N, C-alpha and C positions, 0 to 999 in steps of 0.2 A: 556484269563486271562488278568489282568490289572497290569501295573506298575504305581504306583502313584508317582508324582514328586511334591515336595513342596519347593519353594524358601523361604529362611529364612534370617532374619537379626534382631537379638535381639528379637526373637519371643517367649521367654520363658513364658510370661504370657498367651499365646494363644495355643502353640503347642500341649500340651497334650490333650486339648479339640478337636483340629482338627484331631488328630490321633485316638481318641477313636472310632469314627464311622467306622473306617477301620477294627477294630477287627472282627466284625461280618462278614464283607466281606471276610476276610481271612478264617474264619471258614466255610463260604459258598462255598469256593473254587474259589472265583472270583479274589481277589487281590493276586498277586504273589510276589510283591516287593514294598517296600516303600523307596523312595530316597529323602533325604533332601539335597538340594543344597544351601549351606550356603555362604553368602556374606561377612563374617567377623564378626560374632557375638562375643561379649565379655561378654555375660551373660551365662545362663545355657542352651541355646538352643541346643547345640551339645550334652551335657550330657543327656538331655531329649530324644533327637532323638535316641541316641545309646542305652539308657535303654529300649526304645520301640522296638528295633530290626531293626531300619532303617539303610540303607546304607547312609553314610554321605560323601559328597564331598565338599571340599572348592573350591570356584571359585570367579571370579570377581563380584563385586557388581553391581546389576541391574537386575530386574526381567527377562527381555528378555534373558540376558546372562546366568543367573542362571538356567532358565528352559531349555534352549538349552543344557547346560552342563549336567544337570540332565538327560535329555532325551537320551543323548549319552550312558548312563549306562543301559538304560531300556532293559529288555529281553522279555517282554510280547508282545502279538500281539496288545494290546490296551494300550493307555496312558491316564492317568487322571492327569491333572495339577490342583493343588489346592493351594489356598493361605493359609498361616499359621494361619490367623485369621478367617478362614471360617470353619464352622462345617456342614457336610452334615446331612440331616434329616433322621429320622428312616426309615429303609428298603430301603434306596436309591439304595442299590446294587441289589435288586430284579428288579427294573425298569431298571437299567443299564444293567443287564444281559439280559433282554428281548430285549433291544435296540441293544446290541452287537450281539445277535443271529439273528437279522433280517437285520442288515445293516453292510455290510463289508467295505464299502468305504465312511463312513459318519462321522459326528461329532455331539456332543450335549453339551449343557450347562444346568445347573439346574435353577430353579426358585429362584430369589433373595428374601431373607428375612433378617431382622435385629434382633439382640438380644436386641430389644427395643420394647415395646408395645405401645409407644406413637402414637398419631394420625399422627404426622409428619413422623415418621418412616414408618408407613403403607402407607402414601401418596407417599413418595419417592419410596418405593418398588413397589407400583402399577404402577407408571409411568416407572420405570425401566423395569418392566415386559412387558409393552406395547412396549417400545423401542425394547426389545429383541425379542418379538414375531412378531411384525409387520415389523420392519426394519432388524431383524436378526443381531443385534449389541449388544450382551451381553458383559459385562465387565468381567475381569478376576476373580472378586470375586464371579462369578457364576460358576466357575470351567470350565474346558474344557475336555470332553471325546472324544478322537479321535483315529481312527485306526492308528497303527504305520505306515502302508503302506501309508496312505494318508498324515500323518505328514511328512514323508520322501519325498514324491512326491512334497509337497509344499515347501520344504526347511526348515521347522521348524520355530521356533520363530526367529525373527531378533533381533539383539542387539540394540534395540532402548531405549532411556532414558525415553520414555513415549509412550503410545498407542500401546505397543507391543501386547496387547490383541485384540484391534480393528483391527490392521494390519492383524493378522492371521485369524480372523473370516471373514474379507473381502476377503482374498485369498481362504478360504474354500468355500465361496459363499452361498447365501441364500438357494439354492436348495439342498445343502448337509448338512445343519445345522438344528438340531431340538432343541426345548426347552423342557426339561423333566419336569414333574410335581413335582418331589421331590425337596425339598428346599435346597438351599445353604444359611445357616444362618451366615451372616458375622457380624463382630464387628461394632457397631455404634459409637465407641469411637470418631473417627475423626468428625463424623457428630454432635455428642453432643457438642464437643469442638468448632466447627466452626459455628454450627447452620445448621439444616437440609436444610432449604431453600437456605441459602447462599452457602453451599458446593455443593448441587445438581445443583444449577444455574451455579456455576463456572465450574463444570464438563461438563455441557451442552455446555457452551461457548467454552471450550477447545476441545470438540468433534467436534463441528461445524467448528472451525478453522482448525482442523486436516483434516476433510473431504474436506475442501476448499483448502488444499494444504500447510498448515503451517508446518514449520520444527519442528519435535518432540523435538529437542534440545532446541529450543526457547520456546516451550510450557512447557517443563520440568522446565525451570527457573521460569515461572509463577506459576506452580503447587507447587514447593518447597516454 
């Protein structure tokens, strides 16, 4: 079974949509626990999480730290880390159940999509899919399904200000990471605000600098 961990910070506009696809997985008998690790929201995030039956824990702000704290409460044999503005596609849990049944010491991410039907959104999603499948470098908005045992063996998420998602998939290694066909549909709000080409280009530059050894703290300043 799966414990779902969702880091949040003022996620009220998105959280209910992110939680909705988990309902079917609970009925299916796959999801055992949903944990919301909140970094100090001052909107209705906590109220929405509690109303949905999630376990809520307050923790230091920062996705790496929040997911690490949330995972410390997880009781299931598998963990699913999911961003609050990401919605898993229909029947995701059926594919996840097959993966879990076949692979005890592995991890998987989902296929990226956006809640935007523009050509720019499809273009960015296509190249993100190529990066994930060929280089095995999915970002956190594609979710991460990982066995609890493997997560613990790796030491879990590190408290990094940026690139915590790339850091952990590099430690997982290409040979232990699969990309599932089910979609993780993430919010395109930031891409629409900044421009799809501009934001994706900036992300690529940040990733390249990180892979070349740049300090995540310095990269985070540029990201902010």
